[in-house]
Every structure is written in C-alpha cells, then in structure tokens.
PyMOL Python script that loads the backbone (N, CA, C, O; Angstrom):
from pymol import cmd

cmd.read_pdbstr("""\
ATOM      1  N   MET A   1       0.840  -1.170   0.000  1.00  0.00           N
ATOM      2  CA  MET A   1       0.000   0.000   0.000  1.00  0.00           C
ATOM      3  C   MET A   1       0.888   1.236   0.000  1.00  0.00           C
ATOM      4  O   MET A   1       1.558   1.529   0.990  1.00  0.00           O
ATOM      5  N   PRO A   2       0.889   1.949  -1.101  1.00  0.00           N
ATOM      6  CA  PRO A   2       1.737   3.134  -1.223  1.00  0.00           C
ATOM      7  C   PRO A   2       1.315   4.253  -0.254  1.00  0.00           C
ATOM      8  O   PRO A   2       0.157   4.670  -0.226  1.00  0.00           O
ATOM      9  N   VAL A   3       2.274   4.715   0.523  1.00  0.00           N
ATOM     10  CA  VAL A   3       2.044   5.851   1.411  1.00  0.00           C
ATOM     11  C   VAL A   3       2.371   7.115   0.628  1.00  0.00           C
ATOM     12  O   VAL A   3       3.471   7.254   0.094  1.00  0.00           O
ATOM     13  N   VAL A   4       1.422   8.030   0.560  1.00  0.00           N
ATOM     14  CA  VAL A   4       1.614   9.261  -0.193  1.00  0.00           C
ATOM     15  C   VAL A   4       2.331  10.291   0.672  1.00  0.00           C
ATOM     16  O   VAL A   4       3.274  10.937   0.215  1.00  0.00           O
ATOM     17  N   PHE A   5       1.886  10.449   1.928  1.00  0.00           N
ATOM     18  CA  PHE A   5       2.571  11.331   2.863  1.00  0.00           C
ATOM     19  C   PHE A   5       2.085  11.061   4.274  1.00  0.00           C
ATOM     20  O   PHE A   5       1.082  10.381   4.493  1.00  0.00           O
ATOM     21  N   ARG A   6       2.829  11.615   5.228  1.00  0.00           N
ATOM     22  CA  ARG A   6       2.469  11.551   6.644  1.00  0.00           C
ATOM     23  C   ARG A   6       2.466  12.974   7.181  1.00  0.00           C
ATOM     24  O   ARG A   6       3.306  13.795   6.813  1.00  0.00           O
ATOM     25  N   SER A   7       1.513  13.246   8.051  1.00  0.00           N
ATOM     26  CA  SER A   7       1.438  14.574   8.652  1.00  0.00           C
ATOM     27  C   SER A   7       0.545  14.519   9.881  1.00  0.00           C
ATOM     28  O   SER A   7      -0.494  13.859   9.873  1.00  0.00           O
ATOM     29  N   GLY A   8       0.953  15.212  10.932  1.00  0.00           N
ATOM     30  CA  GLY A   8       0.129  15.305  12.128  1.00  0.00           C
ATOM     31  C   GLY A   8      -0.212  13.972  12.760  1.00  0.00           C
ATOM     32  O   GLY A   8      -1.257  13.837  13.397  1.00  0.00           O
ATOM     33  N   GLY A   9       0.653  12.988  12.593  1.00  0.00           N
ATOM     34  CA  GLY A   9       0.378  11.660  13.127  1.00  0.00           C
ATOM     35  C   GLY A   9      -0.498  10.810  12.230  1.00  0.00           C
ATOM     36  O   GLY A   9      -0.756   9.648  12.541  1.00  0.00           O
ATOM     37  N   PHE A  10      -0.963  11.372  11.115  1.00  0.00           N
ATOM     38  CA  PHE A  10      -1.790  10.642  10.149  1.00  0.00           C
ATOM     39  C   PHE A  10      -0.902  10.022   9.079  1.00  0.00           C
ATOM     40  O   PHE A  10       0.139  10.574   8.722  1.00  0.00           O
ATOM     41  N   ARG A  11      -1.319   8.889   8.582  1.00  0.00           N
ATOM     42  CA  ARG A  11      -0.672   8.261   7.431  1.00  0.00           C
ATOM     43  C   ARG A  11      -1.684   8.256   6.296  1.00  0.00           C
ATOM     44  O   ARG A  11      -2.772   7.699   6.439  1.00  0.00           O
ATOM     45  N   PHE A  12      -1.336   8.870   5.167  1.00  0.00           N
ATOM     46  CA  PHE A  12      -2.210   8.998   4.002  1.00  0.00           C
ATOM     47  C   PHE A  12      -1.715   8.029   2.934  1.00  0.00           C
ATOM     48  O   PHE A  12      -0.567   8.117   2.497  1.00  0.00           O
ATOM     49  N   PHE A  13      -2.574   7.109   2.516  1.00  0.00           N
ATOM     50  CA  PHE A  13      -2.155   6.047   1.611  1.00  0.00           C
ATOM     51  C   PHE A  13      -3.333   5.556   0.780  1.00  0.00           C
ATOM     52  O   PHE A  13      -4.483   5.926   1.016  1.00  0.00           O
ATOM     53  N   PHE A  14      -3.013   4.713  -0.199  1.00  0.00           N
ATOM     54  CA  PHE A  14      -4.058   3.983  -0.908  1.00  0.00           C
ATOM     55  C   PHE A  14      -3.612   2.540  -1.025  1.00  0.00           C
ATOM     56  O   PHE A  14      -2.429   2.234  -0.873  1.00  0.00           O
ATOM     57  N   TYR A  15      -4.545   1.663  -1.293  1.00  0.00           N
ATOM     58  CA  TYR A  15      -4.254   0.246  -1.437  1.00  0.00           C
ATOM     59  C   TYR A  15      -3.863  -0.050  -2.884  1.00  0.00           C
ATOM     60  O   TYR A  15      -4.439   0.511  -3.816  1.00  0.00           O
ATOM     61  N   ALA A  16      -2.898  -0.918  -3.062  1.00  0.00           N
ATOM     62  CA  ALA A  16      -2.437  -1.272  -4.404  1.00  0.00           C
ATOM     63  C   ALA A  16      -3.496  -2.054  -5.179  1.00  0.00           C
ATOM     64  O   ALA A  16      -3.498  -2.040  -6.410  1.00  0.00           O
ATOM     65  N   ASN A  17      -4.386  -2.729  -4.474  1.00  0.00           N
ATOM     66  CA  ASN A  17      -5.449  -3.502  -5.128  1.00  0.00           C
ATOM     67  C   ASN A  17      -6.791  -2.816  -4.882  1.00  0.00           C
ATOM     68  O   ASN A  17      -7.651  -3.360  -4.189  1.00  0.00           O
ATOM     69  N   GLU A  18      -6.968  -1.647  -5.438  1.00  0.00           N
ATOM     70  CA  GLU A  18      -8.148  -0.824  -5.170  1.00  0.00           C
ATOM     71  C   GLU A  18      -9.430  -1.340  -5.818  1.00  0.00           C
ATOM     72  O   GLU A  18     -10.429  -0.623  -5.859  1.00  0.00           O
ATOM     73  N   GLY A  19      -9.417  -2.556  -6.319  1.00  0.00           N
ATOM     74  CA  GLY A  19     -10.655  -3.151  -6.820  1.00  0.00           C
ATOM     75  C   GLY A  19     -10.805  -3.061  -8.321  1.00  0.00           C
ATOM     76  O   GLY A  19     -10.075  -2.351  -9.012  1.00  0.00           O
ATOM     77  N   SER A  20     -11.785  -3.813  -8.796  1.00  0.00           N
ATOM     78  CA  SER A  20     -12.067  -3.823 -10.218  1.00  0.00           C
ATOM     79  C   SER A  20     -13.576  -3.891 -10.392  1.00  0.00           C
ATOM     80  O   SER A  20     -14.166  -4.899 -10.005  1.00  0.00           O
ATOM     81  N   PRO A  21     -14.223  -2.902 -10.939  1.00  0.00           N
ATOM     82  CA  PRO A  21     -13.573  -1.684 -11.437  1.00  0.00           C
ATOM     83  C   PRO A  21     -13.067  -0.818 -10.281  1.00  0.00           C
ATOM     84  O   PRO A  21     -13.621  -0.850  -9.182  1.00  0.00           O
ATOM     85  N   ARG A  22     -12.020  -0.052 -10.539  1.00  0.00           N
ATOM     86  CA  ARG A  22     -11.418   0.799  -9.524  1.00  0.00           C
ATOM     87  C   ARG A  22     -12.354   1.956  -9.178  1.00  0.00           C
ATOM     88  O   ARG A  22     -12.977   2.560 -10.051  1.00  0.00           O
ATOM     89  N   GLU A  23     -12.433   2.242  -7.899  1.00  0.00           N
ATOM     90  CA  GLU A  23     -13.233   3.379  -7.443  1.00  0.00           C
ATOM     91  C   GLU A  23     -12.571   4.681  -7.883  1.00  0.00           C
ATOM     92  O   GLU A  23     -11.389   4.690  -8.229  1.00  0.00           O
ATOM     93  N   PRO A  24     -13.326   5.781  -7.873  1.00  0.00           N
ATOM     94  CA  PRO A  24     -12.715   7.081  -8.172  1.00  0.00           C
ATOM     95  C   PRO A  24     -11.579   7.382  -7.179  1.00  0.00           C
ATOM     96  O   PRO A  24     -11.483   6.770  -6.114  1.00  0.00           O
ATOM     97  N   THR A  25     -10.743   8.320  -7.553  1.00  0.00           N
ATOM     98  CA  THR A  25      -9.593   8.683  -6.735  1.00  0.00           C
ATOM     99  C   THR A  25     -10.010   9.027  -5.311  1.00  0.00           C
ATOM    100  O   THR A  25     -10.923   9.818  -5.079  1.00  0.00           O
ATOM    101  N   HIS A  26      -9.304   8.402  -4.361  1.00  0.00           N
ATOM    102  CA  HIS A  26      -9.575   8.637  -2.948  1.00  0.00           C
ATOM    103  C   HIS A  26      -8.306   8.340  -2.157  1.00  0.00           C
ATOM    104  O   HIS A  26      -7.323   7.847  -2.710  1.00  0.00           O
ATOM    105  N   ILE A  27      -8.332   8.639  -0.878  1.00  0.00           N
ATOM    106  CA  ILE A  27      -7.178   8.405  -0.014  1.00  0.00           C
ATOM    107  C   ILE A  27      -7.659   7.796   1.296  1.00  0.00           C
ATOM    108  O   ILE A  27      -8.702   8.178   1.825  1.00  0.00           O
ATOM    109  N   HIS A  28      -6.895   6.855   1.806  1.00  0.00           N
ATOM    110  CA  HIS A  28      -7.170   6.262   3.112  1.00  0.00           C
ATOM    111  C   HIS A  28      -6.277   6.950   4.130  1.00  0.00           C
ATOM    112  O   HIS A  28      -5.168   7.377   3.810  1.00  0.00           O
ATOM    113  N   VAL A  29      -6.767   7.052   5.353  1.00  0.00           N
ATOM    114  CA  VAL A  29      -6.016   7.715   6.419  1.00  0.00           C
ATOM    115  C   VAL A  29      -6.066   6.829   7.660  1.00  0.00           C
ATOM    116  O   VAL A  29      -7.119   6.303   8.022  1.00  0.00           O
ATOM    117  N   GLU A  30      -4.917   6.672   8.302  1.00  0.00           N
ATOM    118  CA  GLU A  30      -4.848   5.914   9.552  1.00  0.00           C
ATOM    119  C   GLU A  30      -4.066   6.698  10.592  1.00  0.00           C
ATOM    120  O   GLU A  30      -3.145   7.454  10.283  1.00  0.00           O
ATOM    121  N   ARG A  31      -4.462   6.491  11.810  1.00  0.00           N
ATOM    122  CA  ARG A  31      -3.703   6.956  12.965  1.00  0.00           C
ATOM    123  C   ARG A  31      -4.041   5.981  14.074  1.00  0.00           C
ATOM    124  O   ARG A  31      -5.163   5.962  14.581  1.00  0.00           O
ATOM    125  N   GLY A  32      -3.058   5.169  14.449  1.00  0.00           N
ATOM    126  CA  GLY A  32      -3.330   4.121  15.429  1.00  0.00           C
ATOM    127  C   GLY A  32      -4.364   3.162  14.871  1.00  0.00           C
ATOM    128  O   GLY A  32      -4.216   2.650  13.761  1.00  0.00           O
ATOM    129  N   GLU A  33      -5.416   2.921  15.649  1.00  0.00           N
ATOM    130  CA  GLU A  33      -6.491   2.013  15.225  1.00  0.00           C
ATOM    131  C   GLU A  33      -7.601   2.727  14.459  1.00  0.00           C
ATOM    132  O   GLU A  33      -8.541   2.085  13.991  1.00  0.00           O
ATOM    133  N   GLN A  34      -7.500   4.047  14.328  1.00  0.00           N
ATOM    134  CA  GLN A  34      -8.531   4.829  13.642  1.00  0.00           C
ATOM    135  C   GLN A  34      -8.279   4.817  12.138  1.00  0.00           C
ATOM    136  O   GLN A  34      -7.135   4.836  11.685  1.00  0.00           O
ATOM    137  N   GLN A  35      -9.367   4.784  11.374  1.00  0.00           N
ATOM    138  CA  GLN A  35      -9.261   4.760   9.922  1.00  0.00           C
ATOM    139  C   GLN A  35     -10.352   5.611   9.294  1.00  0.00           C
ATOM    140  O   GLN A  35     -11.440   5.769   9.849  1.00  0.00           O
ATOM    141  N   ALA A  36     -10.039   6.152   8.133  1.00  0.00           N
ATOM    142  CA  ALA A  36     -11.027   6.904   7.362  1.00  0.00           C
ATOM    143  C   ALA A  36     -10.665   6.791   5.887  1.00  0.00           C
ATOM    144  O   ALA A  36      -9.548   6.422   5.524  1.00  0.00           O
ATOM    145  N   LYS A  37     -11.643   7.119   5.053  1.00  0.00           N
ATOM    146  CA  LYS A  37     -11.445   7.148   3.605  1.00  0.00           C
ATOM    147  C   LYS A  37     -12.066   8.446   3.119  1.00  0.00           C
ATOM    148  O   LYS A  37     -13.185   8.789   3.501  1.00  0.00           O
ATOM    149  N   LEU A  38     -11.340   9.168   2.275  1.00  0.00           N
ATOM    150  CA  LEU A  38     -11.826  10.449   1.772  1.00  0.00           C
ATOM    151  C   LEU A  38     -11.821  10.460   0.251  1.00  0.00           C
ATOM    152  O   LEU A  38     -10.842  10.064  -0.380  1.00  0.00           O
ATOM    153  N   TRP A  39     -12.928  10.920  -0.331  1.00  0.00           N
ATOM    154  CA  TRP A  39     -13.012  11.158  -1.774  1.00  0.00           C
ATOM    155  C   TRP A  39     -12.297  12.461  -2.073  1.00  0.00           C
ATOM    156  O   TRP A  39     -12.267  13.356  -1.228  1.00  0.00           O
ATOM    157  N   LEU A  40     -11.723  12.585  -3.257  1.00  0.00           N
ATOM    158  CA  LEU A  40     -11.030  13.807  -3.654  1.00  0.00           C
ATOM    159  C   LEU A  40     -11.869  14.707  -4.552  1.00  0.00           C
ATOM    160  O   LEU A  40     -11.660  15.920  -4.574  1.00  0.00           O
ATOM    161  N   ARG A  41     -12.806  14.138  -5.287  1.00  0.00           N
ATOM    162  CA  ARG A  41     -13.621  14.908  -6.220  1.00  0.00           C
ATOM    163  C   ARG A  41     -15.079  14.507  -6.087  1.00  0.00           C
ATOM    164  O   ARG A  41     -15.343  13.361  -5.724  1.00  0.00           O
ATOM    165  N   PRO A  42     -16.017  15.357  -6.351  1.00  0.00           N
ATOM    166  CA  PRO A  42     -15.842  16.722  -6.849  1.00  0.00           C
ATOM    167  C   PRO A  42     -15.279  17.668  -5.786  1.00  0.00           C
ATOM    168  O   PRO A  42     -14.688  18.696  -6.118  1.00  0.00           O
ATOM    169  N   GLU A  43     -15.458  17.327  -4.530  1.00  0.00           N
ATOM    170  CA  GLU A  43     -14.821  18.075  -3.445  1.00  0.00           C
ATOM    171  C   GLU A  43     -14.325  17.056  -2.433  1.00  0.00           C
ATOM    172  O   GLU A  43     -14.814  15.928  -2.394  1.00  0.00           O
ATOM    173  N   VAL A  44     -13.366  17.444  -1.624  1.00  0.00           N
ATOM    174  CA  VAL A  44     -12.857  16.536  -0.603  1.00  0.00           C
ATOM    175  C   VAL A  44     -13.977  16.262   0.395  1.00  0.00           C
ATOM    176  O   VAL A  44     -14.553  17.187   0.967  1.00  0.00           O
ATOM    177  N   SER A  45     -14.277  14.983   0.597  1.00  0.00           N
ATOM    178  CA  SER A  45     -15.354  14.612   1.508  1.00  0.00           C
ATOM    179  C   SER A  45     -15.045  13.251   2.132  1.00  0.00           C
ATOM    180  O   SER A  45     -14.230  12.484   1.618  1.00  0.00           O
ATOM    181  N   ILE A  46     -15.703  12.976   3.230  1.00  0.00           N
ATOM    182  CA  ILE A  46     -15.459  11.744   3.966  1.00  0.00           C
ATOM    183  C   ILE A  46     -16.350  10.633   3.411  1.00  0.00           C
ATOM    184  O   ILE A  46     -17.573  10.762   3.381  1.00  0.00           O
ATOM    185  N   ALA A  47     -15.724   9.544   2.974  1.00  0.00           N
ATOM    186  CA  ALA A  47     -16.463   8.372   2.499  1.00  0.00           C
ATOM    187  C   ALA A  47     -16.850   7.500   3.686  1.00  0.00           C
ATOM    188  O   ALA A  47     -17.971   6.995   3.743  1.00  0.00           O
ATOM    189  N   TYR A  48     -15.932   7.319   4.635  1.00  0.00           N
ATOM    190  CA  TYR A  48     -16.255   6.635   5.886  1.00  0.00           C
ATOM    191  C   TYR A  48     -15.272   7.042   6.965  1.00  0.00           C
ATOM    192  O   TYR A  48     -14.172   7.516   6.681  1.00  0.00           O
ATOM    193  N   ASN A  49     -15.684   6.851   8.192  1.00  0.00           N
ATOM    194  CA  ASN A  49     -14.876   7.199   9.351  1.00  0.00           C
ATOM    195  C   ASN A  49     -15.062   6.111  10.400  1.00  0.00           C
ATOM    196  O   ASN A  49     -16.186   5.738  10.736  1.00  0.00           O
ATOM    197  N   ASP A  50     -13.951   5.613  10.906  1.00  0.00           N
ATOM    198  CA  ASP A  50     -13.999   4.614  11.964  1.00  0.00           C
ATOM    199  C   ASP A  50     -13.096   5.069  13.106  1.00  0.00           C
ATOM    200  O   ASP A  50     -11.940   4.656  13.204  1.00  0.00           O
ATOM    201  N   GLY A  51     -13.642   5.928  13.969  1.00  0.00           N
ATOM    202  CA  GLY A  51     -12.947   6.275  15.193  1.00  0.00           C
ATOM    203  C   GLY A  51     -12.404   7.681  15.324  1.00  0.00           C
ATOM    204  O   GLY A  51     -12.049   8.087  16.430  1.00  0.00           O
ATOM    205  N   PHE A  52     -12.325   8.438  14.253  1.00  0.00           N
ATOM    206  CA  PHE A  52     -11.809   9.797  14.363  1.00  0.00           C
ATOM    207  C   PHE A  52     -12.874  10.732  14.917  1.00  0.00           C
ATOM    208  O   PHE A  52     -14.048  10.620  14.564  1.00  0.00           O
ATOM    209  N   ASN A  53     -12.466  11.659  15.788  1.00  0.00           N
ATOM    210  CA  ASN A  53     -13.411  12.661  16.291  1.00  0.00           C
ATOM    211  C   ASN A  53     -13.519  13.808  15.292  1.00  0.00           C
ATOM    212  O   ASN A  53     -12.771  13.857  14.315  1.00  0.00           O
ATOM    213  N   ALA A  54     -14.441  14.722  15.536  1.00  0.00           N
ATOM    214  CA  ALA A  54     -14.709  15.826  14.607  1.00  0.00           C
ATOM    215  C   ALA A  54     -13.479  16.697  14.381  1.00  0.00           C
ATOM    216  O   ALA A  54     -13.237  17.142  13.260  1.00  0.00           O
ATOM    217  N   ARG A  55     -12.713  16.942  15.417  1.00  0.00           N
ATOM    218  CA  ARG A  55     -11.512  17.778  15.276  1.00  0.00           C
ATOM    219  C   ARG A  55     -10.492  17.117  14.345  1.00  0.00           C
ATOM    220  O   ARG A  55      -9.930  17.775  13.469  1.00  0.00           O
ATOM    221  N   ALA A  56     -10.256  15.829  14.535  1.00  0.00           N
ATOM    222  CA  ALA A  56      -9.312  15.098  13.676  1.00  0.00           C
ATOM    223  C   ALA A  56      -9.807  15.079  12.235  1.00  0.00           C
ATOM    224  O   ALA A  56      -9.011  15.216  11.307  1.00  0.00           O
ATOM    225  N   LEU A  57     -11.109  14.912  12.040  1.00  0.00           N
ATOM    226  CA  LEU A  57     -11.660  14.904  10.682  1.00  0.00           C
ATOM    227  C   LEU A  57     -11.471  16.249   9.994  1.00  0.00           C
ATOM    228  O   LEU A  57     -11.144  16.297   8.808  1.00  0.00           O
ATOM    229  N   ARG A  58     -11.672  17.334  10.723  1.00  0.00           N
ATOM    230  CA  ARG A  58     -11.452  18.675  10.140  1.00  0.00           C
ATOM    231  C   ARG A  58      -9.992  18.849   9.735  1.00  0.00           C
ATOM    232  O   ARG A  58      -9.702  19.362   8.654  1.00  0.00           O
ATOM    233  N   GLU A  59      -9.077  18.426  10.599  1.00  0.00           N
ATOM    234  CA  GLU A  59      -7.646  18.524  10.297  1.00  0.00           C
ATOM    235  C   GLU A  59      -7.298  17.684   9.063  1.00  0.00           C
ATOM    236  O   GLU A  59      -6.562  18.127   8.181  1.00  0.00           O
ATOM    237  N   MET A  60      -7.833  16.486   9.022  1.00  0.00           N
ATOM    238  CA  MET A  60      -7.599  15.581   7.911  1.00  0.00           C
ATOM    239  C   MET A  60      -8.123  16.163   6.595  1.00  0.00           C
ATOM    240  O   MET A  60      -7.443  16.106   5.571  1.00  0.00           O
ATOM    241  N   LEU A  61      -9.326  16.718   6.630  1.00  0.00           N
ATOM    242  CA  LEU A  61      -9.908  17.329   5.433  1.00  0.00           C
ATOM    243  C   LEU A  61      -9.029  18.464   4.916  1.00  0.00           C
ATOM    244  O   LEU A  61      -8.819  18.587   3.709  1.00  0.00           O
ATOM    245  N   LYS A  62      -8.519  19.289   5.819  1.00  0.00           N
ATOM    246  CA  LYS A  62      -7.634  20.395   5.413  1.00  0.00           C
ATOM    247  C   LYS A  62      -6.354  19.873   4.790  1.00  0.00           C
ATOM    248  O   LYS A  62      -5.892  20.406   3.781  1.00  0.00           O
ATOM    249  N   LEU A  63      -5.775  18.833   5.382  1.00  0.00           N
ATOM    250  CA  LEU A  63      -4.545  18.261   4.848  1.00  0.00           C
ATOM    251  C   LEU A  63      -4.757  17.650   3.463  1.00  0.00           C
ATOM    252  O   LEU A  63      -3.917  17.807   2.577  1.00  0.00           O
ATOM    253  N   VAL A  64      -5.856  16.970   3.283  1.00  0.00           N
ATOM    254  CA  VAL A  64      -6.138  16.372   1.981  1.00  0.00           C
ATOM    255  C   VAL A  64      -6.410  17.467   0.948  1.00  0.00           C
ATOM    256  O   VAL A  64      -5.938  17.376  -0.185  1.00  0.00           O
ATOM    257  N   GLU A  65      -7.152  18.480   1.321  1.00  0.00           N
ATOM    258  CA  GLU A  65      -7.414  19.599   0.406  1.00  0.00           C
ATOM    259  C   GLU A  65      -6.104  20.256  -0.024  1.00  0.00           C
ATOM    260  O   GLU A  65      -5.911  20.542  -1.206  1.00  0.00           O
ATOM    261  N   ALA A  66      -5.207  20.493   0.928  1.00  0.00           N
ATOM    262  CA  ALA A  66      -3.927  21.141   0.637  1.00  0.00           C
ATOM    263  C   ALA A  66      -3.007  20.260  -0.204  1.00  0.00           C
ATOM    264  O   ALA A  66      -2.125  20.770  -0.896  1.00  0.00           O
ATOM    265  N   ASN A  67      -3.203  18.952  -0.151  1.00  0.00           N
ATOM    266  CA  ASN A  67      -2.331  18.009  -0.859  1.00  0.00           C
ATOM    267  C   ASN A  67      -3.052  17.235  -1.963  1.00  0.00           C
ATOM    268  O   ASN A  67      -2.560  16.208  -2.431  1.00  0.00           O
ATOM    269  N   ARG A  68      -4.204  17.725  -2.372  1.00  0.00           N
ATOM    270  CA  ARG A  68      -5.016  16.990  -3.352  1.00  0.00           C
ATOM    271  C   ARG A  68      -4.243  16.703  -4.642  1.00  0.00           C
ATOM    272  O   ARG A  68      -4.288  15.581  -5.145  1.00  0.00           O
ATOM    273  N   GLU A  69      -3.542  17.690  -5.179  1.00  0.00           N
ATOM    274  CA  GLU A  69      -2.793  17.475  -6.424  1.00  0.00           C
ATOM    275  C   GLU A  69      -1.701  16.427  -6.227  1.00  0.00           C
ATOM    276  O   GLU A  69      -1.478  15.593  -7.105  1.00  0.00           O
ATOM    277  N   ARG A  70      -1.035  16.463  -5.108  1.00  0.00           N
ATOM    278  CA  ARG A  70       0.011  15.488  -4.783  1.00  0.00           C
ATOM    279  C   ARG A  70      -0.574  14.073  -4.710  1.00  0.00           C
ATOM    280  O   ARG A  70       0.024  13.123  -5.216  1.00  0.00           O
ATOM    281  N   ILE A  71      -1.736  13.942  -4.084  1.00  0.00           N
ATOM    282  CA  ILE A  71      -2.405  12.648  -3.958  1.00  0.00           C
ATOM    283  C   ILE A  71      -2.825  12.142  -5.336  1.00  0.00           C
ATOM    284  O   ILE A  71      -2.606  10.976  -5.668  1.00  0.00           O
ATOM    285  N   GLU A  72      -3.428  13.022  -6.137  1.00  0.00           N
ATOM    286  CA  GLU A  72      -3.874  12.624  -7.471  1.00  0.00           C
ATOM    287  C   GLU A  72      -2.690  12.222  -8.354  1.00  0.00           C
ATOM    288  O   GLU A  72      -2.797  11.276  -9.134  1.00  0.00           O
ATOM    289  N   LYS A  73      -1.588  12.917  -8.241  1.00  0.00           N
ATOM    290  CA  LYS A  73      -0.398  12.560  -9.021  1.00  0.00           C
ATOM    291  C   LYS A  73       0.111  11.180  -8.608  1.00  0.00           C
ATOM    292  O   LYS A  73       0.422  10.351  -9.463  1.00  0.00           O
ATOM    293  N   ALA A  74       0.195  10.933  -7.301  1.00  0.00           N
ATOM    294  CA  ALA A  74       0.652   9.627  -6.821  1.00  0.00           C
ATOM    295  C   ALA A  74      -0.286   8.514  -7.311  1.00  0.00           C
ATOM    296  O   ALA A  74       0.172   7.453  -7.733  1.00  0.00           O
ATOM    297  N   TRP A  75      -1.589   8.762  -7.251  1.00  0.00           N
ATOM    298  CA  TRP A  75      -2.588   7.790  -7.704  1.00  0.00           C
ATOM    299  C   TRP A  75      -2.392   7.498  -9.190  1.00  0.00           C
ATOM    300  O   TRP A  75      -2.319   6.340  -9.601  1.00  0.00           O
ATOM    301  N   ASN A  76      -2.307   8.566  -9.993  1.00  0.00           N
ATOM    302  CA  ASN A  76      -2.167   8.394 -11.455  1.00  0.00           C
ATOM    303  C   ASN A  76      -0.836   7.752 -11.819  1.00  0.00           C
ATOM    304  O   ASN A  76      -0.783   6.932 -12.736  1.00  0.00           O
ATOM    305  N   ASP A  77       0.238   8.105 -11.124  1.00  0.00           N
ATOM    306  CA  ASP A  77       1.538   7.491 -11.392  1.00  0.00           C
ATOM    307  C   ASP A  77       1.496   5.996 -11.072  1.00  0.00           C
ATOM    308  O   ASP A  77       2.091   5.191 -11.789  1.00  0.00           O
ATOM    309  N   PHE A  78       0.805   5.627 -10.012  1.00  0.00           N
ATOM    310  CA  PHE A  78       0.755   4.217  -9.598  1.00  0.00           C
ATOM    311  C   PHE A  78      -0.169   3.398 -10.492  1.00  0.00           C
ATOM    312  O   PHE A  78       0.213   2.327 -10.965  1.00  0.00           O
ATOM    313  N   PHE A  79      -1.370   3.891 -10.724  1.00  0.00           N
ATOM    314  CA  PHE A  79      -2.366   3.129 -11.470  1.00  0.00           C
ATOM    315  C   PHE A  79      -2.324   3.360 -12.983  1.00  0.00           C
ATOM    316  O   PHE A  79      -2.915   2.610 -13.760  1.00  0.00           O
ATOM    317  N   GLY A  80      -1.606   4.424 -13.380  1.00  0.00           N
ATOM    318  CA  GLY A  80      -1.448   4.689 -14.814  1.00  0.00           C
ATOM    319  C   GLY A  80      -2.565   5.357 -15.403  1.00  0.00           C
ATOM    320  O   GLY A  80      -2.556   5.636 -16.601  1.00  0.00           O
TER     321      GLY A  80
END
""", "prot")
cmd.dss("prot")
cmd.show_as("cartoon", "prot")
cmd.util.cbc("prot")
cmd.orient("prot")
C-alpha cells in the first residue's frame, strides 16, 4: 500500500489492489487504530470514518485539500 505522505500523526495512503472496477480517486487515512477514507472529487469529503473525532476529521480534510494534487499525481503514477 503506497504511502503518499504523513502529517500530524496521520498516514495517508491507498491500497495497491483498489478493486475492479477501480473506485474514483480517494485516499485512506490511519492513525493508530482509527481509519477513514476520503473522496477527492468533486470536493474533498469523507467516504467513511472509523474512530476519528470531529476535530481530527477537520484537520484531515484540510490536509487532503492542501495536498489533493500530490495525492492525485501519486494515484495516477501508480495506477497509470
């Protein structure tokens, strides 16, 4: 699972086997036992959340928004 970046104790990554057909571009986030998945388009939004509080989700959304192009580039470079 390629890690795109780490920040604020979060690990931002995607799975190498994202399914067939592949879902639209998104990013998974982990911190400890907590996990979330965020869509990148049409706007950054939470697909699911398992354990993060509202404050962590807001921080995560800001980080993904600020790094959206970086995430999309990593996704496109990996999946072609």
